[in-house]
C-alpha positions as CSV (number, residue, x, y, z in Angstrom):
1,M,-19.2,-80.4,-2.7
2,L,-16.2,-78.6,-4.0
3,D,-12.9,-79.0,-2.2
4,S,-10.8,-76.0,-1.5
5,N,-8.7,-76.2,-4.5
6,E,-11.7,-76.4,-6.9
7,K,-13.2,-73.4,-5.0
8,R,-9.9,-71.6,-5.5
9,I,-9.9,-72.3,-9.2
10,E,-13.5,-71.3,-9.5
11,R,-12.9,-68.0,-7.8
12,I,-9.9,-67.3,-10.0
13,Q,-11.9,-67.9,-13.1
14,K,-14.8,-65.8,-11.9
15,L,-12.4,-62.9,-11.1
16,R,-10.7,-63.1,-14.4
17,K,-14.1,-63.0,-16.3
18,E,-15.2,-60.0,-14.2
19,I,-12.0,-58.1,-14.6
20,N,-11.8,-58.7,-18.4
21,R,-15.5,-57.3,-18.7
22,H,-14.6,-54.1,-16.7
23,N,-11.5,-53.8,-18.8
24,E,-13.4,-53.6,-21.9
25,L,-15.9,-51.2,-20.5
26,Y,-13.2,-48.9,-19.3
27,Y,-10.5,-49.1,-22.1
28,L,-12.7,-49.8,-25.1
29,F,-16.1,-48.4,-24.5
30,D,-15.3,-45.7,-22.0
31,T,-18.3,-46.6,-19.8
32,P,-17.1,-47.9,-16.6
33,E,-19.6,-49.7,-14.4
34,I,-17.6,-49.7,-11.1
35,T,-15.3,-47.4,-9.3
36,D,-11.4,-47.5,-9.5
37,A,-11.4,-48.7,-5.9
38,E,-13.6,-51.6,-6.6
39,Y,-11.7,-52.6,-9.7
40,D,-8.4,-52.4,-7.6
41,R,-9.9,-54.7,-5.0
42,L,-10.8,-57.3,-7.8
43,F,-7.5,-57.0,-9.3
44,D,-5.6,-57.2,-6.0
45,E,-7.6,-60.3,-5.0
46,L,-6.7,-62.1,-8.2
47,A,-3.0,-61.0,-8.2
48,A,-2.8,-62.3,-4.6
49,L,-4.3,-65.7,-5.4
50,E,-2.0,-66.1,-8.4
51,K,1.0,-65.2,-6.4
52,Q,0.0,-67.9,-3.8
53,H,-0.6,-70.4,-6.5
54,P,1.6,-69.7,-9.5
55,E,0.6,-73.1,-11.0
56,L,-2.8,-71.6,-11.6
57,V,-1.5,-68.6,-13.7
58,T,-2.5,-68.6,-17.4
59,P,-1.0,-66.5,-20.2
60,D,-4.5,-64.8,-20.8
61,S,-4.9,-63.7,-17.1
62,P,-5.8,-60.1,-16.6
63,T,-2.7,-59.8,-14.5
64,R,-0.7,-60.4,-17.6
65,R,-2.3,-57.7,-19.5
66,V,-2.8,-53.9,-19.2
67,G,-6.2,-53.3,-20.7
68,A,-8.5,-54.8,-23.3
69,P,-8.1,-55.8,-27.0
70,P,-8.7,-53.1,-29.6
71,L,-12.0,-52.7,-31.4
72,E,-12.4,-54.0,-35.0
73,A,-13.5,-50.6,-36.2
74,F,-9.9,-49.4,-36.4
75,K,-6.7,-50.9,-37.8
76,T,-4.6,-52.5,-35.2
77,V,-1.0,-51.4,-34.4
78,R,1.6,-53.6,-32.5
79,H,3.8,-51.4,-30.3
80,S,7.5,-52.1,-30.8
81,Q,7.8,-51.9,-27.0
82,P,4.9,-52.7,-24.6
83,M,3.0,-49.7,-23.1
84,L,2.9,-51.0,-19.6
85,S,0.7,-49.8,-16.8
86,L,2.2,-48.6,-13.5
87,S,2.1,-50.3,-10.1
88,K,0.2,-48.3,-7.5
89,A,0.8,-47.0,-4.0
90,T,-1.8,-45.4,-1.9
91,S,0.1,-44.4,1.1
92,E,3.6,-43.2,2.1
93,A,4.3,-46.6,3.6
94,E,3.7,-48.2,0.1
95,F,5.9,-45.6,-1.6
96,L,8.7,-46.4,0.8
97,D,8.2,-50.0,0.1
98,F,8.7,-49.3,-3.5
99,H,11.8,-47.3,-2.7
100,R,13.2,-50.2,-0.6
101,R,12.7,-52.6,-3.4
102,V,14.4,-50.2,-5.9
103,L,17.5,-50.0,-3.7
104,E,17.6,-53.7,-3.2
105,L,17.1,-54.8,-6.8
106,S,19.3,-52.1,-8.4
107,G,22.2,-52.3,-5.8
108,S,22.2,-48.5,-5.7
109,S,23.0,-46.4,-2.7
110,E,20.6,-43.8,-1.3
111,Q,22.9,-41.0,-2.3
112,A,23.1,-42.2,-6.0
113,L,19.4,-42.5,-6.6
114,Q,17.2,-39.7,-8.1
115,Y,13.5,-39.8,-8.8
116,S,11.8,-37.8,-11.6
117,V,8.3,-37.0,-10.3
118,E,5.3,-35.5,-12.2
119,P,1.4,-35.3,-12.0
120,K,-0.5,-38.3,-13.1
121,F,-2.9,-37.2,-15.8
122,D,-6.2,-38.7,-16.1
123,G,-6.8,-39.1,-19.8
124,L,-6.0,-41.4,-22.6
125,A,-2.6,-42.8,-23.2
126,V,-1.4,-42.8,-26.7
127,E,1.8,-43.3,-28.8
128,L,3.1,-41.1,-31.6
129,V,5.8,-42.4,-33.9
130,Y,8.1,-40.0,-35.7
131,E,10.5,-40.9,-38.5
132,K,13.1,-38.4,-39.6
133,G,11.1,-35.8,-37.6
134,L,7.8,-36.4,-39.3
135,L,4.6,-37.9,-37.6
136,V,3.9,-41.1,-39.4
137,L,1.6,-43.0,-36.9
138,G,-0.5,-42.4,-33.7
139,A,-2.1,-45.2,-31.7
140,T,-3.9,-45.8,-28.5
141,R,-2.4,-48.0,-25.9
142,G,-5.1,-50.7,-26.4
143,D,-4.0,-53.9,-24.4
144,G,-0.4,-52.6,-24.0
145,T,0.9,-54.7,-26.8
146,V,-1.6,-53.9,-29.6
147,G,-3.5,-50.7,-30.0
148,E,-5.7,-48.8,-32.4
149,D,-4.5,-46.6,-35.3
150,V,-6.0,-43.2,-34.6
151,S,-3.4,-41.2,-36.7
152,L,-6.0,-39.1,-38.5
153,N,-7.6,-38.1,-35.2
154,L,-4.4,-37.4,-33.4
155,R,-3.2,-35.3,-36.2
156,T,-6.2,-32.8,-35.4
157,I,-4.9,-32.1,-31.9
158,R,-3.0,-28.8,-32.1
159,S,-0.6,-29.5,-29.3
160,I,0.8,-32.5,-31.2
161,P,3.6,-31.4,-33.6
162,L,3.3,-32.8,-37.1
163,R,7.1,-32.4,-37.4
164,L,9.5,-32.1,-34.6
165,K,11.2,-28.8,-34.1
166,G,15.0,-28.5,-34.5
167,N,17.6,-29.7,-37.0
168,A,18.9,-32.5,-34.8
169,V,16.1,-35.1,-34.5
170,P,16.2,-39.0,-34.1
171,D,15.9,-41.2,-37.1
172,R,12.8,-42.7,-35.3
173,I,11.2,-41.9,-31.9
174,E,8.0,-43.2,-30.2
175,V,6.7,-40.5,-28.0
176,R,4.2,-41.4,-25.3
177,G,1.7,-39.0,-23.8
178,E,-1.7,-38.5,-22.5
179,V,-4.7,-36.9,-24.4
180,I,-6.7,-34.7,-21.9
181,M,-9.5,-32.2,-21.9
182,T,-9.2,-29.3,-19.5
183,K,-12.0,-28.8,-16.9
184,E,-13.1,-25.7,-18.4
185,D,-13.3,-27.1,-21.9
186,F,-15.1,-30.1,-20.5
187,D,-17.9,-28.0,-18.8
188,R,-18.2,-25.9,-22.0
189,L,-18.5,-29.0,-24.3
190,N,-21.1,-30.6,-21.9
191,T,-23.3,-27.4,-21.9
192,E,-23.3,-27.3,-25.6
193,R,-24.2,-31.0,-25.7
194,E,-27.1,-30.5,-23.3
195,K,-28.4,-27.5,-25.2
196,S,-28.6,-29.7,-28.4
197,G,-30.4,-32.6,-26.5
198,R,-27.4,-34.9,-26.3
199,S,-26.2,-36.7,-23.3
200,A,-23.3,-35.2,-21.2
201,F,-20.0,-36.9,-20.7
202,A,-19.4,-38.2,-17.3
203,N,-15.9,-36.7,-16.8
204,P,-13.1,-35.1,-18.8
205,R,-11.3,-38.5,-19.2
206,N,-14.3,-40.1,-21.0
207,A,-14.7,-37.0,-23.1
208,A,-11.1,-37.2,-24.2
209,A,-11.1,-40.9,-24.8
210,G,-14.5,-40.8,-26.7
211,S,-13.2,-37.9,-28.8
212,V,-10.0,-39.6,-29.8
213,R,-11.8,-42.8,-30.7
214,Q,-14.3,-41.2,-33.2
215,L,-14.5,-42.8,-36.7
216,D,-15.0,-39.3,-38.0
217,S,-11.9,-37.2,-37.5
218,G,-13.9,-34.1,-38.1
219,I,-15.5,-34.8,-34.8
220,T,-12.3,-35.1,-33.0
221,S,-11.1,-31.9,-34.7
222,S,-14.1,-30.0,-33.2
223,R,-13.2,-31.1,-29.5
224,P,-10.8,-29.1,-27.3
225,L,-8.1,-31.7,-26.7
226,S,-4.5,-31.4,-25.7
227,L,-1.6,-33.8,-25.3
228,F,1.1,-33.9,-22.6
229,A,4.1,-35.9,-23.3
230,Y,5.5,-38.1,-20.5
231,G,8.0,-40.5,-21.9
232,I,9.2,-42.4,-25.0
233,G,9.4,-46.0,-26.3
234,R,11.9,-46.9,-28.8
235,I,14.4,-44.4,-30.1
236,E,17.0,-44.6,-33.0
237,G,19.8,-42.3,-33.9
238,M,20.0,-40.5,-30.5
239,E,20.6,-41.6,-26.9
240,W,19.6,-39.9,-23.7
241,T,20.7,-41.0,-20.2
242,S,17.8,-40.1,-18.1
243,H,14.1,-39.5,-17.9
244,W,14.6,-35.9,-16.8
245,D,16.8,-35.3,-20.1
246,T,14.1,-37.0,-22.2
247,L,11.3,-34.7,-20.9
248,H,13.3,-31.6,-21.8
249,H,14.4,-32.9,-25.2
250,L,10.6,-33.6,-25.9
251,K,9.9,-30.0,-25.0
252,E,12.6,-28.7,-27.4
253,F,10.9,-30.9,-30.1
254,G,7.7,-28.9,-29.6
255,F,5.7,-31.1,-27.1
256,K,3.9,-29.9,-24.1
257,I,5.2,-31.3,-20.8
258,S,4.0,-30.8,-17.3
259,N,5.0,-27.5,-15.7
260,H,5.2,-29.4,-12.4
261,I,7.9,-31.9,-13.0
262,E,10.7,-32.1,-10.3
263,L,13.9,-34.0,-9.7
264,C,14.1,-35.5,-6.1
265,E,17.2,-37.0,-4.5
266,M,15.6,-38.0,-1.1
267,T,12.4,-39.7,-0.2
268,H,11.3,-36.8,2.0
269,Q,11.4,-34.7,-1.2
270,V,9.1,-37.0,-3.0
271,T,6.7,-37.0,0.0
272,G,6.9,-33.2,0.0
273,Y,6.1,-33.1,-3.8
274,Y,3.1,-35.4,-3.2
275,T,1.7,-33.1,-0.5
276,K,2.3,-30.0,-2.6
277,I,0.5,-31.5,-5.8
278,L,-2.4,-32.7,-3.6
279,A,-2.9,-29.3,-2.4
280,L,-2.8,-27.9,-5.9
281,R,-5.2,-30.5,-7.4
282,D,-8.2,-28.2,-7.5
283,E,-6.4,-25.2,-8.9
284,L,-5.0,-27.2,-11.9
285,P,-6.8,-26.6,-15.1
286,Y,-6.9,-30.4,-15.8
287,E,-7.8,-33.6,-13.8
288,I,-5.0,-35.6,-12.1
289,D,-5.4,-38.5,-9.8
290,G,-2.0,-38.8,-8.2
291,I,1.7,-38.5,-9.0
292,V,4.1,-40.6,-11.0
293,I,7.5,-41.5,-9.5
294,K,10.2,-42.8,-11.9
295,V,13.9,-43.8,-11.3
296,N,15.6,-41.1,-13.4
297,D,18.7,-42.9,-14.6
298,Y,18.1,-45.1,-17.6
299,R,20.8,-47.5,-16.7
300,L,19.2,-48.1,-13.3
301,Q,15.8,-48.6,-15.1
302,S,17.4,-51.2,-17.3
303,R,18.9,-53.0,-14.4
304,L,15.5,-53.0,-12.6
305,G,13.7,-54.2,-15.5
306,E,9.9,-55.1,-15.7
307,I,7.4,-57.6,-14.5
308,S,4.8,-58.8,-16.8
309,R,2.3,-55.9,-16.2
310,S,4.5,-53.0,-15.1
311,P,8.0,-51.6,-14.7
312,R,9.9,-52.1,-11.4
313,W,11.4,-48.6,-11.8
314,A,8.2,-46.6,-11.7
315,V,5.1,-46.3,-9.4
316,A,1.9,-44.3,-9.3
317,W,1.1,-42.8,-5.9
318,K,-2.6,-42.3,-6.1
319,F,-4.5,-39.5,-4.3
320,P,-7.1,-40.6,-1.7
321,P,-10.8,-40.4,-2.8
322,R,-12.6,-37.4,-1.3
323,Q,-14.9,-38.3,1.5
324,E,-17.6,-36.7,3.6
325,Q,-20.2,-37.8,6.2
326,T,-24.0,-37.6,5.5
327,L,-27.3,-39.3,6.3
328,I,-29.2,-41.9,4.3
329,E,-32.7,-40.5,4.2
330,D,-34.2,-43.3,2.0
331,I,-33.2,-46.1,-0.4
332,V,-35.1,-46.1,-3.7
333,V,-34.9,-48.5,-6.6
334,G,-34.2,-47.5,-10.2
335,V,-34.8,-49.7,-13.2
336,G,-32.3,-49.4,-16.0
337,R,-32.9,-49.7,-19.7
338,T,-31.8,-53.4,-19.5
339,G,-34.2,-54.2,-16.7
340,A,-31.6,-54.1,-13.9
341,L,-32.8,-52.9,-10.6
342,T,-30.4,-50.7,-8.8
343,P,-30.9,-49.5,-5.2
344,V,-29.9,-45.9,-4.8
345,A,-29.3,-44.1,-1.5
346,V,-31.2,-40.8,-1.1
347,L,-28.8,-38.6,0.9
348,A,-29.0,-35.4,3.0
349,P,-27.2,-33.2,0.5
350,V,-23.6,-32.7,1.1
351,R,-20.6,-31.2,-0.9
352,V,-18.0,-33.7,-1.9
353,G,-15.0,-32.4,-3.9
354,G,-16.7,-29.2,-4.8
355,V,-20.0,-31.0,-6.1
356,E,-23.1,-31.3,-4.2
357,V,-24.1,-34.9,-3.8
358,S,-27.7,-36.0,-2.9
359,R,-27.7,-39.6,-4.3
360,A,-25.3,-42.4,-4.4
361,T,-25.5,-45.9,-6.0
362,L,-25.6,-48.8,-3.7
363,H,-24.9,-51.2,-6.7
364,N,-27.0,-54.3,-5.6
365,E,-28.5,-56.0,-2.6
366,D,-25.4,-58.0,-1.9
367,E,-23.3,-54.8,-1.5
368,I,-26.0,-53.4,0.8
369,R,-25.9,-56.6,3.0
370,K,-22.2,-56.6,3.0
371,K,-21.8,-53.1,4.2
372,D,-24.9,-53.5,6.5
373,I,-26.4,-50.2,5.0
374,R,-29.8,-49.2,6.5
375,I,-32.2,-46.3,6.0
376,G,-31.3,-43.7,8.6
377,D,-27.6,-44.6,8.8
378,T,-24.9,-41.9,9.0
379,V,-22.4,-43.0,6.4
380,I,-19.1,-41.9,4.8
381,I,-19.4,-41.2,1.1
382,Q,-16.9,-40.5,-1.6
383,R,-16.8,-39.6,-5.3
384,A,-14.9,-42.6,-6.5
385,G,-12.6,-41.5,-9.2
386,D,-13.9,-38.0,-8.3
387,V,-17.0,-38.9,-10.4
388,I,-19.4,-41.6,-9.1
389,P,-20.7,-41.0,-5.6
390,E,-20.6,-44.2,-3.5
391,V,-21.1,-45.2,0.2
392,V,-17.9,-46.3,1.7
393,Q,-19.0,-47.4,5.1
394,V,-21.6,-47.0,7.9
395,I,-20.6,-45.3,11.1
396,V,-22.2,-47.7,13.4
397,S,-21.5,-45.8,16.5
398,K,-24.0,-43.1,15.3
399,R,-26.9,-45.5,15.0
400,R,-30.0,-44.5,17.1
401,G,-32.0,-47.6,16.9
402,I,-34.5,-46.2,14.4
403,E,-32.7,-47.4,11.3
404,K,-34.6,-49.7,8.9
405,A,-33.2,-52.5,6.8
406,F,-33.7,-52.4,3.0
407,V,-35.6,-55.2,1.2
408,M,-35.4,-55.5,-2.6
409,P,-38.9,-55.2,-4.0
410,Q,-40.5,-58.4,-5.5
411,R,-42.3,-56.5,-8.2
412,C,-40.8,-53.9,-10.7
413,P,-41.5,-50.3,-9.3
414,V,-42.2,-49.2,-12.8
415,C,-44.5,-51.9,-14.5
416,G,-45.3,-54.2,-11.5
417,S,-43.9,-57.4,-13.2
418,L,-42.2,-59.9,-11.2
419,V,-38.5,-59.3,-10.3
420,E,-36.0,-62.2,-10.5
421,R,-32.4,-62.6,-9.6
422,P,-30.7,-65.0,-12.1
423,E,-28.6,-67.7,-10.5
424,G,-24.9,-66.6,-10.4
425,E,-25.7,-62.9,-10.8
426,A,-25.8,-60.0,-8.2
427,V,-28.4,-58.0,-10.0
428,H,-32.2,-58.3,-9.8
429,R,-34.1,-57.7,-13.1
430,C,-37.6,-56.9,-14.2
431,T,-39.2,-59.7,-16.3
432,G,-41.6,-57.4,-18.1
433,L,-41.3,-57.4,-21.9
434,A,-43.0,-54.0,-22.2
435,C,-41.7,-52.3,-18.9
436,P,-41.6,-48.7,-19.7
437,A,-38.2,-48.4,-18.1
438,Q,-36.6,-50.7,-20.7
439,I,-39.1,-50.5,-23.6
440,K,-36.9,-48.5,-25.9
441,E,-34.0,-51.0,-25.7
442,N,-36.5,-53.9,-26.1
443,L,-38.0,-52.3,-29.2
444,A,-34.8,-51.7,-30.8
445,H,-33.9,-55.3,-30.2
446,F,-37.2,-56.5,-31.5
447,A,-36.9,-54.4,-34.8
448,S,-33.2,-55.4,-35.4
449,R,-32.1,-57.4,-38.4
450,A,-31.5,-60.6,-36.5
451,A,-35.0,-60.3,-34.9
452,M,-38.1,-59.1,-36.8
453,D,-35.9,-57.1,-39.4
454,I,-38.1,-54.1,-39.6
455,E,-36.1,-51.9,-41.9
456,G,-35.9,-48.2,-41.2
457,L,-37.0,-48.5,-37.5
458,G,-33.8,-47.2,-35.9
459,Y,-33.4,-46.3,-32.3
460,K,-34.2,-42.6,-32.8
461,I,-37.4,-43.2,-34.5
462,L,-38.5,-45.8,-32.0
463,E,-37.5,-43.4,-29.1
464,Q,-39.7,-40.7,-30.6
465,M,-42.6,-43.1,-31.0
466,V,-42.4,-44.0,-27.2
467,D,-41.9,-40.4,-26.1
468,K,-45.0,-39.3,-28.1
469,K,-47.0,-42.2,-26.8
470,I,-47.6,-43.5,-30.3
471,I,-46.5,-47.0,-29.2
472,R,-46.2,-48.5,-25.6
473,N,-45.0,-52.0,-26.5
474,Q,-43.9,-54.3,-29.4
475,A,-47.5,-55.3,-30.3
476,D,-48.5,-51.6,-30.9
477,L,-46.3,-51.6,-34.0
478,Y,-48.8,-53.8,-35.9
479,F,-51.5,-51.3,-35.3
480,L,-49.6,-48.2,-36.6
481,R,-51.5,-45.9,-39.0
482,K,-49.8,-43.3,-41.3
483,E,-51.5,-40.5,-39.5
484,D,-49.7,-41.8,-36.2
485,L,-46.4,-41.6,-37.9
486,M,-47.0,-38.2,-39.4
487,K,-47.2,-36.7,-35.9
488,M,-43.4,-37.3,-35.6
489,D,-40.7,-34.8,-36.3
490,R,-39.1,-34.9,-39.6
491,M,-41.4,-37.6,-40.7
492,G,-42.5,-37.4,-44.5
493,D,-45.2,-39.3,-46.4
494,K,-42.7,-41.7,-48.1
495,L,-40.7,-42.5,-45.0
496,A,-44.0,-43.3,-43.1
497,Q,-45.1,-45.6,-45.9
498,N,-41.8,-47.3,-46.0
499,I,-41.9,-48.0,-42.2
500,L,-45.6,-49.3,-42.6
501,N,-44.3,-51.6,-45.5
502,A,-41.5,-52.9,-43.3
503,V,-43.7,-53.6,-40.5
504,D,-46.1,-55.4,-42.7
505,R,-43.3,-57.6,-44.1
506,S,-42.3,-58.6,-40.5
507,R,-45.7,-60.2,-39.9
508,K,-44.5,-63.4,-41.1
509,P,-41.2,-64.0,-39.2
510,D,-39.2,-67.2,-39.2
511,L,-39.6,-68.9,-35.8
512,A,-36.0,-68.6,-34.7
513,N,-36.1,-64.8,-35.5
514,L,-39.4,-64.5,-33.6
515,I,-38.1,-66.2,-30.6
516,Y,-34.9,-64.1,-30.6
517,A,-37.0,-60.9,-31.1
518,L,-38.9,-61.5,-27.8
519,G,-35.7,-60.6,-25.9
520,I,-35.9,-63.5,-23.4
521,R,-32.9,-63.1,-21.2
522,N,-29.9,-65.3,-21.9
523,V,-31.6,-66.4,-25.3
524,G,-29.2,-65.2,-28.1
525,I,-29.7,-65.9,-31.8
526,H,-27.9,-69.3,-31.4
527,M,-30.0,-70.4,-28.6
528,A,-33.2,-69.2,-30.5
529,V,-32.3,-71.5,-33.4
530,V,-31.8,-74.4,-30.9
531,L,-35.2,-73.7,-29.4
532,A,-36.9,-73.4,-32.7
533,K,-35.5,-76.7,-34.0
534,R,-36.5,-78.4,-30.9
535,F,-40.0,-77.1,-30.0
536,R,-41.3,-75.9,-33.4
537,S,-43.7,-73.2,-32.1
538,V,-43.8,-70.4,-29.6
539,E,-46.9,-72.1,-28.1
540,N,-45.1,-75.4,-27.5
541,L,-42.0,-73.5,-26.1
542,A,-44.3,-71.5,-23.8
543,Q,-45.8,-74.7,-22.2
544,Q,-42.5,-76.3,-21.2
545,S,-41.4,-76.7,-17.6
546,V,-38.0,-75.8,-16.3
547,E,-37.2,-79.5,-16.1
548,D,-38.3,-80.2,-19.7
549,L,-36.3,-77.3,-21.0
550,T,-33.1,-78.4,-19.3
551,L,-33.4,-81.8,-21.2
552,V,-32.6,-80.0,-24.5
553,H,-28.9,-80.1,-25.5
554,E,-27.2,-76.6,-24.7
555,V,-30.1,-75.4,-22.5
556,G,-28.8,-75.1,-19.0
557,P,-30.8,-74.3,-15.8
558,V,-30.2,-70.4,-16.0
559,V,-31.6,-70.3,-19.6
560,A,-34.5,-72.6,-18.7
561,R,-35.5,-70.5,-15.8
562,S,-35.4,-67.3,-18.0
563,I,-37.5,-68.9,-20.7
564,H,-40.1,-70.3,-18.0
565,T,-40.3,-66.9,-16.2
566,F,-40.8,-65.0,-19.4
567,F,-43.9,-67.2,-20.5
568,R,-45.3,-67.1,-17.0
569,N,-45.6,-63.3,-16.9
570,P,-49.3,-62.3,-17.8
571,K,-48.1,-58.9,-19.1
572,N,-45.7,-60.7,-21.6
573,L,-48.5,-63.1,-22.7
574,A,-50.8,-60.0,-23.3
575,V,-48.3,-58.4,-25.6
576,L,-47.9,-61.8,-27.5
577,K,-51.7,-62.1,-27.9
578,K,-51.9,-58.5,-29.1
579,M,-49.2,-59.3,-31.6
580,E,-51.2,-62.1,-33.1
581,E,-54.3,-59.7,-33.2
582,G,-52.2,-57.4,-35.1
583,G,-51.6,-60.0,-37.8
584,V,-48.2,-61.4,-36.7
585,V,-48.1,-65.1,-37.8
586,F,-46.6,-67.3,-35.1
587,P,-45.0,-70.0,-37.2
588,V,-45.6,-73.8,-36.6
589,E,-42.7,-75.9,-38.2
590,G,-42.8,-79.5,-38.9
591,G,-41.6,-82.3,-36.8
592,E,-38.1,-82.5,-35.6
593,S,-35.7,-83.2,-38.4
594,T,-32.8,-85.5,-38.0
595,E,-31.0,-84.1,-40.9
596,T,-28.1,-81.7,-40.5
597,P,-28.3,-79.3,-43.5
598,L,-24.7,-78.2,-43.2
599,A,-23.3,-81.7,-42.5
600,E,-19.7,-82.0,-43.5
601,K,-19.6,-78.5,-44.8
602,T,-16.5,-76.3,-44.0
603,F,-16.8,-72.6,-43.4
604,V,-14.3,-69.7,-42.9
605,L,-15.6,-66.4,-41.4
606,T,-13.9,-63.1,-42.2
607,G,-15.0,-59.5,-41.5
608,G,-17.6,-58.2,-39.1
609,L,-21.2,-59.5,-39.2
610,D,-24.3,-57.4,-38.3
611,A,-26.8,-60.0,-37.1
612,F,-24.5,-62.0,-34.7
613,S,-21.0,-62.2,-33.4
614,R,-18.3,-64.5,-34.9
615,D,-18.8,-66.9,-32.0
616,E,-22.5,-67.0,-32.4
617,A,-22.1,-67.8,-36.1
618,R,-19.7,-70.6,-35.3
619,R,-22.0,-72.2,-32.8
620,I,-25.1,-72.1,-35.2
621,I,-22.9,-73.7,-38.1
622,E,-21.8,-76.5,-35.7
623,S,-25.3,-77.0,-34.4
624,L,-26.4,-77.6,-37.9
625,G,-23.7,-80.2,-38.7
626,G,-21.0,-78.0,-40.2
627,R,-17.5,-76.9,-39.0
628,V,-15.6,-73.7,-38.9
629,T,-11.9,-73.3,-39.7
630,T,-9.6,-70.3,-39.4
631,S,-7.7,-70.6,-42.8
632,V,-9.0,-71.0,-46.4
633,S,-7.9,-74.1,-48.3
634,R,-9.2,-76.1,-51.3
635,K,-11.2,-78.2,-48.7
636,T,-13.2,-75.1,-47.6
637,D,-16.9,-75.1,-48.9
638,F,-17.9,-71.5,-48.1
639,V,-16.2,-68.2,-47.0
640,V,-18.6,-65.9,-45.2
641,V,-17.7,-62.3,-45.8
642,G,-18.7,-59.4,-43.5
643,K,-17.6,-55.9,-43.3
644,D,-14.0,-55.1,-43.9
645,P,-12.9,-58.7,-44.8
646,G,-9.2,-59.5,-44.6
647,S,-6.9,-61.7,-46.8
648,K,-9.2,-64.6,-46.5
649,H,-11.6,-63.1,-49.0
650,D,-8.8,-62.6,-51.4
651,E,-7.6,-66.3,-50.9
652,A,-11.2,-67.5,-51.5
653,L,-11.2,-65.7,-54.8
654,R,-7.9,-67.1,-55.9
655,L,-9.0,-70.7,-55.2
656,G,-12.5,-70.3,-56.5
657,I,-14.3,-71.0,-53.1
658,K,-17.9,-70.1,-52.8
659,I,-18.2,-66.7,-51.1
660,L,-21.4,-65.9,-49.1
661,S,-22.6,-62.4,-48.1
662,E,-24.1,-62.1,-44.7
663,D,-27.7,-62.3,-46.2
664,E,-26.8,-65.4,-48.3
665,F,-25.3,-66.9,-45.1
666,K,-28.5,-66.3,-43.1
667,E,-30.6,-67.8,-45.9
668,L,-28.5,-70.8,-45.9
669,L,-28.9,-71.1,-42.1
670,G,-32.8,-70.6,-42.4
671,I,-32.6,-67.4,-40.6
672,R,-34.5,-64.4,-42.2
């Protein structure tokens, strides 16, 4: 039984993990899973816990960060001054609290204080570095300290000056702004994408962020992007006294700034500005989600300073989400491509923020129970972030006694397989290997290099095979005929034969690859190696009880249940049997060896690996008796080199250390 302090620590750790994941989805992959309001609730809970218990604060807490680390696909750039995020206010009372703190901390009088106010753009924050008036670097905000070098892409945006206008320019200036896409351009881009069979962007912010972060700058150039400057970082060779002056100097240098900036000397003027911009919101050509209020005088800004995550001299006053009332006519369950079951409310159609809404996600069963949502309820809905419809609350006073409680189905509504809810997770999942709702993702995993390694079977080809009903599950791959493949678009005789040859080569997999290929939940490549070493065959693995599985080092109860559930599903067993009928050899390896093939060997990893993450590679090496270090020395036995290796590769060459490619590394590990 955990005591209250242990529960508190456990909750803080869980919140940090969840917030970090959502930061990555939002800042790096532009695919948010939750609404801004939900994220704020998580963040506020963590911040409150850490404030109550400062001894539990760690340097890597999300409250000490702005976003997420940059992707390895771009070079990293360290900002000379952090690009901090803003504290938020959601009501006039919270703004007045901010104003009171400014007066107290700065020692200013009400009469001496000015605020510069402007719309809060909903786009991608970037920094542009100019030296002697020339653009030399462009970077994303990233985690606030380190961003991504996207100079080539930002240079394609026509509203960004390549050279500052005027003769008098700073020796160096770091201009900060927001890359946006107008509503009209966004609608036009989505129309074009849908006509060409591509998926539409969710909203203008995602479109802008995704466009800036293209590896091909030609794609960025084709997108209708703009930049509005809103401030600066470091500046050398010039000095300005206020934010208001800075914005107008930036305009003189050739930057676009908002046409709606104002200077306010009283709090009622700020409140009036908020009301005015909120009324203008729908008329503006771009998306905004609030206003930004900044202390205008730089000396006062300096006196106020910053906290770890945000400046004390600025606040974002967010607009309220748009809400409407409607009726829940039904609750249906959708199955995602990862097998996750998501309850969705079918609504009596209602217009919210100018868009007709007839469905709203209910996220998971816990969320339904927490809000006590029932079929037949009258509810308040909102387009959270003005994009994702969600049910805010039930209007209990309008219940008529005929409402029905929702029950999550025990079997998948698509394939009929059993549904499970893994321990510690809020999501129910289908356990079917060949479930039509997730078969495309499962097939792509099955054919990947670290699994069955079927060269040439990319996602688009597999998608077409499924759509044309050429295959329905993994086993069908081993019954393919050339005439089947020739039914596909852009399929030639040579390509068809190459695919058949690759499928044929995959009929004799290594055991670890085969186990990994099955896509058992929570079984990654490292766990597949552990299971292959311990059980030596799929048949033996399939016969183990949950208790037997948990006796294996590194196999916990969650993994054990996932394995046990997978092999108790008749539909999964039918696919495995058909794979054998198709000529797939299920290997049986010898008795458990006590040898550790990499014993006492020291490895250094550099560059990106395709088959597994850096952490997975480390764990596999350690499970086979080796160890991984971070620097190359004469004691290093092997340097494993992936994509875009760094200086460690050069150091290995200089010292004459054995260098392994990824394929050589996999061969050494016994992974095909």
